[in-house]
N, C-alpha and C positions, 0 to 999 in steps of 0.2 A: 504494500500500500504506499503510495507516495506521501511524503511529508511536506508541510508547508514551506520548508526551506530548501527543498530539492531542486527547484528551478532557478536558483540563484547561483551565479558564478562567483562564489565568495573569494576565490583567490585573486580576483580582479578588484576587490574592494579593500578598504583599510578601516581600522578602528583605532582607538586611543593607544593600543599596545602594538600597533603595526599591522601586518597582514591579517585579513579576516578569514583566512583559510581554516582557522581552528573553530569557527562558529558552528558548523554542523555537528562536530563532536560534542560541543557544549549543549546543543539542543537534544542530542541523543541522551545525554545525562539528565536533562530537565524532564524528559518524559519517561525516564527509566525507573527502576525500583530501588536503586541505592539512594537512601535519604541524604547521605553526606554529599555525594556527587551532585545530587539535585540542587541542594542549597548552594553549593559552590558554583554551579552553572548559572543560576539566577543572578548571584552577586557578580560573577565575572561579566556576564553579558550586560548587566546594568552599568558596570564601571567602564567597559570598553565602548559601549554605544554612546555614553554621554560624558565620559571624562574629557575635560577641556573643550566642551562644546558638543557639536554633532559631527558625524563622519559619513563617508559614503556607505558604510555598513549599517548606519543607525536606522534609516527607514526600512530596509529589508528585515532587520532584526525585529522591529516592532510589528511589521506586517506578518512575520512568522508567528509571533505571539498571538496576534489576533486570529490567526488561523487555527490556534489550539484552544480557543476559549471554551468550546464544547467538546473537547477531546475526553473520551471516557477514561483514559489513562491517568488523568489528573484529578486531584481532590478539589472539593469546593473552595477551599482557601486559596488554591492556586489561581483561581479566576481573578481574585482581587490583586494578587501579586502581578499578574500579567497586565492588568489594566493600568498599573502604576507606570508601565512603559509609555502608555498613552500620555499620562500626566507629565512625563519627562520631556516629551516633544512640546507639550503646551508651555512648559517652563523654559525650555532651552532655545526655542525658535521665536523669531519676531514675526508674529502673525500679520503685521501691517507692512511687511517688507514690499518695496516696489519690485515685483518680480521681473518686469520687462527691462528695467535699467540694470538690474543685477545680471540678468542673462547676457546683456550686451557687454558688460565688463568681463564676465567669464569667458565669453566667446573670443575676446581679444587676447586672452592669455591662456588659451587651452593647452598649448605646448608646455608652458611653465607648470600648470597644474598637474598635468600627466606626469612630468618628470619628477616633480616633488613627491607625488603620491607613490610612484615607483621606488623612489629612494626611501620613503618612510616604510614601505612594505618590506624592503630588503634589509633595513637597519636592525642592528642589535638594540635590545631594550635600552641599554645605557646611552645610546645615541639619539633616542627619540626627542628628548627635551631640547637638545641642541637644534634639531631640525624645526621643532615648533617655534623656537625663539631665534631663528637664524637671521632675522631682520629683513627678509625679503618681502614679507607680507603675503606670501603665497599660502601659508597656513590659513590665513583669514579668508582667502579665496576658496580654499577647499571647504572651510566651514560654511561659506555662503552657498556653494554649490550643493553641499549636503543638506543645508537647510531647505533649499528649494525642493529637494526630493522628499523631505518630511512634510512640507507644506502641501505637496501634491496628494498627500493622504488625508487632508483635513476633513473632507466630506465623510469618508469612511470612519474616521476617528470620532466625529460628532455623532454619527449614527450609532456607533458602538457604545459610546457613553450613555446616550439616551436609552438604549435598549436595556441597560443594567441599572437604570435609575431606581427601579422598584424591586430589584432582584434580592431575594433574601440571603443569598450567599455573600453579599457585601456587608461587612460589619460596620463600616463608616461611610455613609452615603455623602456626607458633607464634602469629602475631597473630590467626589465625582462632580458635584456642583461647582467646586472651585476650578476643576479641569475644564468644564464646559464653559465657564466664564472666560477663561484664557483663550480657548479655541475660538470663541465667538468673536474675537477681534478680527478674524480673517474676513476679507470682503465677500468671500463666497457664502458666508453664513451670517454676516452682520445684520441682514434684514430679518433674521429669525430671533434676534435678541429679545423682543417683547415676549414671544412664545417661550423662549427659554426661561425668562424671568418668571413667568407664570408657573412653570413647572417647579422652579427652585422655590418660589414662595410657598407652594403647596408642601414641599418637603420641609421647609423651615417651620411651618405651623405644625407639622406632624412630629418633628424631632423632640426628643425628651431630654437628651443629655446636653448640658449647658455648652460644652465644646462643639457638639454637632450643630446646635442652634447658631452659635456664633460663626462657625465656618460657612453655614448656609447663608447667613446674613451678609457676610463680607462678599460672597459670591453674587448674592442678590443685588447688592449695591454696585458691584462691578458690571452687572448686566443692565444697570439703569432702572432696576425695580424700586418699589416703594418700601423703604425700611422704617419709615416714621412710626408705625405702630409699636415698634420695639424700643423707641427712645426712652420710654418711661418704665422699662423693665426694672424690677428690684435688683437684678444681677448686674453688677458693674460691667462685666465683660460683654454681656449681651447688649446692653444699651450703648456701650462704646463701639461695638461692632456695627450696630445700626448707624451710628454717627459717622462712621468712616465713609459712607457712600458719597461719592463725588457730587452727585446731584443735590446733596444737602449742604453744600459749601456755604450757602447763605442763610442757613436755618440757625436761629438763635439757640435753640435747645441743643442741637448737635454741637455747635461751637462751644457752648458752655461745658459740655462733657469732655470734649477734646482738650480745651484749655486747662481744665483741672488735671487731666492726665499728662499734660506736657510738664507739669510740675512733679509728677510722680509716675512716670511711664511704667515702671515695674509693677504697679498695682494692677494693671490690666492682665498680664499673664498670670500673676499670682491668684487672680480670681478664679482661675481654672484649675487650681491645684488638686481638687478632688477628682478631676477627670484624668489626671496623670498626663495630660498632653494639652498643649495650646491648640487653637484653631488651626486647621491644616495649612492655611496660607503661610503661617509663621514657620513651617517646617521645610520650606523650599528656599529659604534664603531671602525671602521678601519680607518687608515690614510694613503692612498696610496701616498700622497706627502712625508711624513716622511720616508716611506719605500724607495721611489725612491732616496731621498737625502742621506739616509744611505748607499745606494749602490755605491755612487759616489767614495768613497775612498777605496772601496774594491779592492784587487789585481785582 
């Protein structure tokens, strides 16, 4: 039976650790019965697909994981793990990138990109950092080219995220909402943002854990939805998450909440201590609270 990764010429692609020729073996381990090899495979594939940005192997790796979402060899928990690769594309790619101008730049430097990629694939591990930082700027071009390949998947990624919005196998639905909000910045799906916001608002109202409510609220605000009903929540983190919505930049209640937190920003994350985790957006390197506070004094 063919596997979702069989039709990819992996030896012609690169990832953060060099040649992507080792990817099929890692996928074999992911669907295999050895628990240790399975865990190592997921960690390895995540690191090489998204270490130092994205690579030519990143989009095919994510596509292969999408092809395994209903694979009977995998456990229910594996579904959520695989969907995290969709989130990595949302976090690592500029959904608003001008693809036409990017393609023009890349076309003019095709030979350089191919030569650099070949050198990266053939290099020893200790030589890779030097290539990434060689001052030629070609690594940035490789990332841009790889990002375009990831963006080409956006419709499939959005469809996949929405299909799992109510799936009981997903323990934390908030991060799916956060992923959807990031993907929705792409022009191909931007006109669907109101519909996405309506779905996220439903999930916000249904959520019971404070961290989940807050994660949904930040996503709802990112989508341009109405977070005002939560501005008077007795939970500091929830009302602050509602106040972070960019559309509430001129709202006095939201501004008051944010100004108070600007004096003691640590109080926000501390309010979620009993959840043992902050809202999902804060686990990606992003700081929505700092972004919202920075908007307070803009004209």
